[in-house]
N, C-alpha and C positions, 0 to 999 in steps of 0.2 A: 472540243478538239483535244485529242490526246497527243502527248509529246513523249518520245522515247528518250531515255537517259541511260548512259553507259556508267556502270558502277565497277570500278577496277577491282580485280582480285588481289587481296593482300595476304601475305603470309606473316603470321605472328612469330617473333623470334623463338618462342618456346618450341616451335616445330623443329627448328634446327638443333635445339638442345637435346632432342631425342635421337638425332641422327647417329650420334656416337654409339649409343647403346643398341639401336635397331639395325643399323647397317653394319656395324662391326660387332660380331656376335660374342667375342671373348677377347681377353687381353693378349693372348698369343697371336691371334689374327691381327690385332692392332699393331703389335710390334713388327710382324711380317710386312704389313703395309708400309710402315715407316722406313724399314730397311729397303723395301722395293723402291721407295722414293729416292733413297740414296743411290741405288743402282741406276735409276732413271736419270740421275744427275751426273752419270758416269764417274761415280766414286770408284777408286781402286781398293779402298780400305774403309771399313765401317767399324767403329768402336762403340760398344754399348756398355754403359756403366750404371750399376745400381749402387748408390751411395747415400751419404747423409751430409747435409750442409752444416755450417758452424753452429746452428741452433739445434742440431740433432734431428732435423726433419728429413725424411727420405726423399730422394729424387731419382729420376731416370734421365740419363744423358746419352744422346746419340750423336756421335761425331763422324762426319765423313769428309773426305778430301776430294769431293766432286767439283763440278763447275761453279757451284754457288748460285746465288740469286741476286739479280739487280733489283732496284726499286720498282721498275716496271713489272718484273716477274712477280714480285710480292703483291703489288697492287692489282694487276690484271689477271694473274693466274692463281696465286695462292689465296688471296683475299676475295676472289670471285667464286662463289659456290657453284659447283657443277660446271665449271668452265670447260670448254673443249680445247684448251691450250695444248695438252699432250696429243689429242686426237688430230689436231692440225699439224703438229710437229712430231710425227711418230718415230723419228730417228734423232739421235744425238751423236755428234762426232767430237773427238778429242785426241790431241797428240799426247801420247803417254810413253813412259819408259817401263818396259817389262823385260823379264829375263827370257832370252831366246833359247833355242834348242842347244846352242853351244855353251850355255851357262852364263853368258855375258849379257849385260844390260843393253837393250836396243831401244831407240826412239822410233816409234811408229804411230801412224794415224789410224785410229780405230773408230768404228761406228757401232752403236748399240740400238736395238729396237726398244723403244719405250714400252714398259709393261702396263702401266696404268693409263686409262683414258676417260674415266668417268668423272674425274674432278671431285671425288668424295674422300680421297685418302687422308686429307688433313683431319677428318673427324676421328681418325685413329688416336690422335693425341688427346682428344676429348674423352675417349674411352678409357684412357690410362689415368688422367688427372685433370684437375680444374684449371691449373695455371700453366702457361706455356711461354717459354723464353726462346727466342730465335736469334742467333748470331750467324751472319753469313757474309761471304766475300766472293764477288765475281771479278774476273780480270778486268772488266770494263766499268767497274763502279767501286765506290768506297765501301769500307766495312759497315754493315748495317746491324743495328740492334732492334728487335721488335718484341712486343709483349701482348699477350691476349689472355683474358680470363673467360673461360667458357660459360661461367655462371651469368655473364652479362646477357646471354640469350634468354635466361629465365627471368631476369630482373627488368629488362627493357620492355617498353611498350611498342617500340618500332624498330625495325631492322636497321634503320639509319642511326640509331643510338648505339649500335654494336660496332665498336671500332678497334682497330689494331693500333697500338701505340708504336710509333716508328721514329727512330733517330739514327743519324750517321755517327759513327764512332771511329776515330782515327787511331786511338791508343789501345785497341784490343790486343792483348798479349799473344793470343793464339794466331792472329793474322798480322803480326807485326812485319813479317816479310811480305812485301808488296806482291810477290809472285805467287804467294800461297793462296789457294782458293778452297772453298768448302762451306759446310753448314754445320752448326751445332744447335741441336734442339734439346732443351732442358724442360722436363715436365715435373711440376711440384704439386703438392696437395693431392697426393695419389688417392685414387678411388679404392685400391686394394693393397693388401700387404703381400709382398713378395718373399715367401719363405724358400728354403732350400729345394723342396720338391717342385715348387712352381718354377724356380730358375732352371732346374733340370729338364722339366717339360718344355720350357722355352728353348733351351739348347737343342733338344730333340727336334722341335718343329723348325727352327732356323736352319738346321743341318739339311733339311729337305728343300730349302728355298731355291738353291742352285742345283741343277741336274747332277745327281751324284755319280752318274755313269760317264759324264763328260769331263775332261780335264779343263778346268777354268783357271787360267793364270793371271787374270786381270781383275779379280774381285775376291776379297776375303773379309770375313766377319770375325771380330774378337769380342769377348764378353768378360767383364770384370764385376765381381760382387764381393760382399763381405765373407762369402763362403769359399773363396779361393784366394790364395796368396798372390797370384798374378793373373793377367788376362789369359783366357783360354781361347785358342783358335777353334772355331766351329767348322768342322769338315766331316765328310763321309768316312765311316769306318772301313777298314780294309776287308773285313769279312764278307761284305755284300758283293765284292768283286770276285768271289770264288764260289759260284753256285754249283749245285749238283745237276740241276736241270735248267735249261735256258732255251728260249725261242726268240729269234731276232728276225727282222725283215722290214718290208716296206709295203705300203698301200699306194697304188698309183691313182691317176685321175679318173680311171674307169672303175675303180673299186676292186681291182684284182689284188689279192694279197699274195706276196711272195715271201715264204718263210723258210727258215732253217732252224732245226731243232738240234740241241747238243745235250749229251748226257756224259758226265764226267764224275766217276767215283774215285778217281785217283789210281785205280787199278785197271779199269777198262773204260773205253770211250766209244760213243756212237754218235753219228751225225746223220740227219735225215732232212730232206728238202721237199718242198711241194708248193702248190698254188691253190688258192681259194678264189673262185670266180664269182663275180657279181651276177648270180643267176637265181632263179626262183627256187631251184633245188637247195641252194645254200642259204637263202635269205627269205624264203617264203614270199609273202605279199609285198614286202618293202622293196624287193628287187625290181618291181615293175616301175618304180620311179628312177629317173636318171640319178646317177651317183653325183652328189653335190657337195659333200663335206670336204673334199680336197685331199691331196696326197699327204701322207705322214709316215713316219718311221716308228718302230716300236722295239722294245726289248723287255722281256719278262723273265725273271729269274726265280727259281724255286728250290726249296729244301724239304726233306722229310724230317719231321720233328717228333716221331715216336721215340721211345726210350732207346731202342737199338740203334736207330739212325743218329740220334744225338751223341751216343757213345762213340760211334764211328767218326763223326765230325770232330769230336773232342780230340780224338787221337790223331786225326789227319792234320788238323790245323793248330794243334797245341793250344787250345782255347778252353776256358771253363764252360761247363754246360749252361750255366745261367747266362753267360754272355752271348752264347749262340742265339738264344731266344730273344734277349734284349736288343742285340744288334739288328736282327731282322725286324723286330717290333718297331724300331726307330723309323724304318722306311716302309713298313708293311702296307700291302695293298698296291693298287695301280694308280700312279700319279700322272697328271697331264702337265706338260711343260710347254709354254709358248716362248720360243726363242731362248730356251734354257732357263726360263724363270717359271716357278711354280704357279699354276693356275688352279689346280684342284688335286687333292682336297686341302683346305686350309686348316681344318680342325680335326681332332681325333674322332668326333662323331660322324664325320663324312668319309672316313677311310674306306668304308665298304659301299661307295656310291654306285657301284655296278651290281650290288646285290649278290655277290659271289657266295657269301656265307649262307644266305637264305636258299640259294639254288643247291648248295652242297647238302643241306639238310633234306630238301624236298626230293632230290633225285637219288635213286639207288645207285650205288657205286662209290668208289673212293675218289672224291673230288678234292680240289685244293681250296683251302681257306685263305682269307686275307693275311692271317698270321704266318703263312708259309711262303708268301710271294712278295717280291719287290719288283714292280713293273714301271716302266717309263714309256709314255706316249709323247712323241715329239711333234708338236704342231708349230705353225709360224703365223706371224701377222699377215704375210703376203699370201700364203697358200691356203689358209683356213679361216677366212674372215667370217664365215657363217657359224663357226663354233665360238660361242660367246659365254662368258661367265656372267652370272646374275649380279645385281647390285650388291647383294649381301656377301658376294664372293664365296658362298658355300656350295654352289652347284652350277651347272651349265644351263643356259637358257633352252627351254624345250621348243625345238623347231625341227624341220625336216633334216637338217644337217646333223643335229644332235642325235636323233633317232637312228640315223644311218651309222654315225660314229659309234654309238653304243653297240649296235648289232655286230659291226665288224670286230670290235674289241672282244666281245663275248665269243665270237667264232674263233678268234686267235687263241683266246684262253682255253677254249674247248679243245683245240688242236694240241696245245701243250699238255693238257690233262690226259688226252688219249694216248699221246706218245709216251708220257710218263707211266701210264697204266700198263702199256705193253712191256715197258722195262721192268716194272715191278712183278708182273705176272711171269715174265720170262726168267727172272732171277730167282724167284722164290719157289720152293716146292709146293705141291698142292696142299693147301691148308686143310687140316682136319678140323672137326668141330671143337676139339680141345685147344688147338692152335688159335682159333678165333676167340674162344671164351677166356683163356688164361690171361691175356693182357688187360682184362677188365679189373683185375685185382688192384687194390689201392696201396699195396705194400711199397711199390716204387715211389708213389706220390708222398707217402708219409716219410720215407727215407730222405727224399729230396728236400722236403720242407724242414725237417730237423736239421739238415746240413745248412740250409739257407739261413735259418734262425741263428745257428751257432756262428755263422760268418757275418752276421749283422746286416743281412740284405734288407732292403726296404719292403714295406708292405705291398707296394706296387709290383715289385719283382716276384714276390711270393704269389700274389694274385694271378700274375701271368702264368706261373707254373700250374696253378690250379685250373686255370682256363684251358691250358694246353692238355692237361690230363682229361678234362671234360671232352675236348675235341678228339683226343685219342680214343676215348671210350666210344664216342660217336662213330668214328671210323670203323671200329670193330663191330659195333652194333649194325652198321650199314652192311658190312660183309656178311654177318649172320642173317640180316634181313634179306640180302640178295639171294642167299641160298633158299631161305624159306619162301620168299616171294616166287622164285622161279619154280620150285617144286609145287607150291600151292597153286600157281597159275596153271601149270601143266595138268595137275590133278583135277582142277575145277573147270578147265576149259570146256570139257564135254558137257557138263551140266549147265553151265552158263549158255553155251551155244544152243543147247536143246531148247531152252526157254525162249531165246531170241528167235530162232528159226521157227518154232511153233507159232509165235505171235505173227511173224511175217507171213507164213503160209495161211494162217487163219484169216488175216486181213486180206490177202490176195483172193481167197475163196469168196469172201464177201464182195470184193470189188467185181469179181467175175459174175456173181449172181446179179448185181445191179446192172452190169453191162448187158447181160442177157435180157433182163426185163426192159431196159431202156430200148433195146433194139426191137423188141416186139411192139412197144408202145409208139415208137416213132416211125414204124415201117411205112406209114402212109405219108410221111413228110418228105421234104426235099432231099435231093440226091446228095447235096453237100453235107447235110447232117449225117447221112448214112456213112459217108466217107470218113467223117470224124470218128464215128463209132467203130468202124473197121480198123482205123489206125490205133484206136485205144485198145482194141482186142489184140492186135498184133504186138503192141508194146507190152501188154499184160503177159502174153505168151513168152516173149523174150525174157522178161523179168522172172517168170516162173522157171524157164530153162536154166537161168543163172542160179536161182535159188536152189533148184534141185541138184545143181552141180556141187553145191556145198554139203549136200546130205551126208556123204561119207566123212566129211570133216567133223561133224558134230555128233554123229551117231556112233560113239565109241563103243556102245554096247553090242554093236554088230560084230566085233572082233571074234567073239566066241562062235557066232553062227557063220560068218563069211570072212575067213581070213585069207582069201585069195582074190587077186584082181589081175586084169589084163594090163601089162606094162604100157603098150602102145596107146590104149584108151586113156590111161592115166596121164600120159605125156600130152596127148591132144587136149584133154579136159583142162589140165593145168595151164597150157598155152592159152586156151580160150579165156580162162579166168584172169590171167595176168594181162591179156590184151585189153581187158576192160579198163585198165589203168592208163591214164594219159601219158605216163612216162614211157610206155612201150609202143606208142603210136607209129613211129617210123623205124622200128627195129624188126629185122627179118629173123624169124625162127626157122631153123633147118633141122630136121630130125631124120635119123637113120636108125630105126628101131625094128627089131624082129616082130612080125605081126602077131604071132600066137604065143608069145612068151607069157606064161601065167606065173605071177610073182606070189610067193607065199608070204603075204603081208597085208595088213589092213589098208584098204584103198584110201581112206582119209589120211592116214599117216604118210603114205607114199606121196599123195598130193601135197601135203604140208612140206615135205622135203623139197619137192620140185619147185613149188611156188616160192619158197625162201631163196633157193638158188637162182631162179629166174629173176626175182625182184632185185637181188643184189647185182646181177649181171646188167640189168636195165639201167640201174642207177649209175654204175661206173662207166658204162658205155656213153651215157649222156654227159657225165663229168669229163670224159676224155675229149669230147668235141671232135671226134674222128668222123670222117665221112663213111667209113666202113662200119656199119652197125649190124652185127650178126650175133646170134646165139645158136650154137651147134649142140645138139643132143645126140649122143651115140651110145652104143653098147659094145662091151668087150667080153669075149668068151672067157669065162673062168672055169675052173674045175671044182670038184667037190660040191656040185649042185648049186652054184651061185653065179650071178651075173653082175658085171660092173656097169653102172650107168655113169657116163661122162658128160659134164656140162661145161662148154667152153664159150668164151666171149671175146670181143675185140675191144674191151675197155682198157683201163690203165694198168691192170695186172697187180700182182702182189710181190713185194721184195722178198727174197729168200729168207732173210733174217726174221721176217714177220710171219712166216708161213704157219708156225705152230701157235703163235700168240693170238691170232685172229679167232681161234676157236674157243678162247677163254671168255667167261661171262663178263659183260660190261665193256668189252673192247670193241670199238667202232671208230671209223674215220668219218662217218656220216655226221654232220653237224647236229642233227636232231635224232640220231639213232640211239638205241639203248644197249646195243651189243648182245642181243639174245638170239638172233636169227640162226647163226651157225651153231650156237649151243643146242638149240632145238633139233637141228639137223643131226648133230652128233649123237644126242640122246636117243632119238628115234632109230637111227641106224644101229647103234650099239644094242638096243633092245632086241634086235633080230640077229645078233651075233655078227654084225658087219663092222666095217670101218669106213669112216669118211675122212677125206683129206684133200690136199691141193698139190698141184704140180707147178713147179717154177723152173723154167718159164712155161707159160700156157701154150696150148696147141695152136691157137690162132691169134697170137700177139698179146692177148689180155690174160685173164685168169682162167684156169681150168680146175674145176672141182670134180671129185669122183666119190662114189659110194657103191658098196656092193650089197645085194639082197639075195635071199634064197629063192630058188625057182622050183616050180612043180614040173613044167614041161616047156618046150620051145618048138617053134615052127620055122617057116621060111622068112627070109629077109625082105623088108619093104622100105624103100627110101622115098620120102615125101618132103615137100616144102610147104611152109605156111607164111 
């Protein structure tokens, strides 16, 4: 007879000794977690001190004036690993005195959202040192002294042997005033040595803890060390409040982004607004899911950091060039704040958690890097419960809400980049090859480094300048690559298409041969099988018709032999091709084109122009969500042997100030566009001595594009609908 026995699961204390190193990835993260605990205790002020005791041993002391801890709080919250204490009490209230708008002190009752809820923050102390001393005073309890040595986890055989030494103390000088509350944590036997660069890095990281874009008048952080004569207040620098480019807005419960873009050079300003809908066109497959990550607000600021732009910023803000880059570097990247407290990123290695730098390298065009932007995403405990940081606090948990969150932020960033690109293209003259290549010179870099060395700048600051030079070179190489790729693609398109179309047509010939043989062999079988074969034949013929429609697009060698085509036939054929796309399914094409107009132009190139214009029109009609969905194709009589083709739509239209910019390479408002469609249109029209352009406002509410081409002869007018 067998008998089952339950064996309890035990955890050896050594498992907890590893928590400090595994869950808290570095010393700066540990300090941030301890300061966040002060914030959660509703401290108004936190003082951090790096000093030495009477024996000359270094220590770290963190003093706050928060609510303090009672014995019960220490026993059931602090000394209980992974307790849900904060999760059960997500808010803390306190009556405080703060300076009001009139400059006078006011007594008010305030409530804060508690930032931590995993119950693992106390291991931050273990990450910093082996010994921890706590002195705390709550208004409902006496002053308490507590001591713990984290090495006991390594030395004990049972978790029960690991204990916090606890005593009441009535004569503590810091809390001699019975009304005074707060907590002092002193960490000794430090694991690492804190030199001046390490302290500077810590100040940089702590400055990001509180949302730098929001005015916070009830929480301040001070730091004192042997490297400064007095305590330094840690706060955001003024420079980041003066961006050249900025996008701000909100995301609602449905996933709709409402944004406003600002451009301010100090000389001229521009403002643009728009919406991004939670649709398949904007978010591909992910939009099929209901939007679940919740509403949030955002603000992303950006600067140009090439040599000329830095010189301009230096003069405008009366600031040293080195400080421009260092001030941005302090907050660089996009940060997530929950109820104004930093969630992500906690460390330098996580600054590019969105992968912006990688996308910038991989995509043709002048994209923003993390070193150029300071962005804030504001979420909250109540509105965004599905957006969670992982236990190690270095990233967000991968779930549906996170994936949606990422996609929306990337779309917002892309909008900022596109608007900025319009600005830069519009302001700058057309770059020559010399203009693109000349900034690649290292003379400016050498000059800057020589000056930095003579001024005694740190190695980190010099490294940042070298990195920026590398990024600047990368931008110029991208511009050069953009030119070469475009012309290379245009030149090789025909040969690539020839190969592809040859393979398609060869395969279809083989399919047709097998279908014919099959039809012979099964002619004596049932009627249903014959119907299947007939359907297959019809499908084959439709595919063949579509394939043949592309023939002029790839047979560029025909230009020499057949440089004429019928305009109406090209319009009809282009409509048929674009209607094969799902995006055009409910759009009405209306054309009024002269029947016998013979255009002196390669048929494939004319179709390329029309298809690009139709495709753009379809996209922006869909984006507008209007009930009126039309594309109108007309011709206008011109003189000197040319005819103008006009394509109008009922989409969202184009603002007059953007009319010229949209024809520049890389400029697109489409989230996944590359900004080459209108460039191709312009190049092809120019090749025939014509001009392509846009009319603002459009003929039928939306956008109206036009281009002119040479004609051989014309006939009577024919108006038709499709």
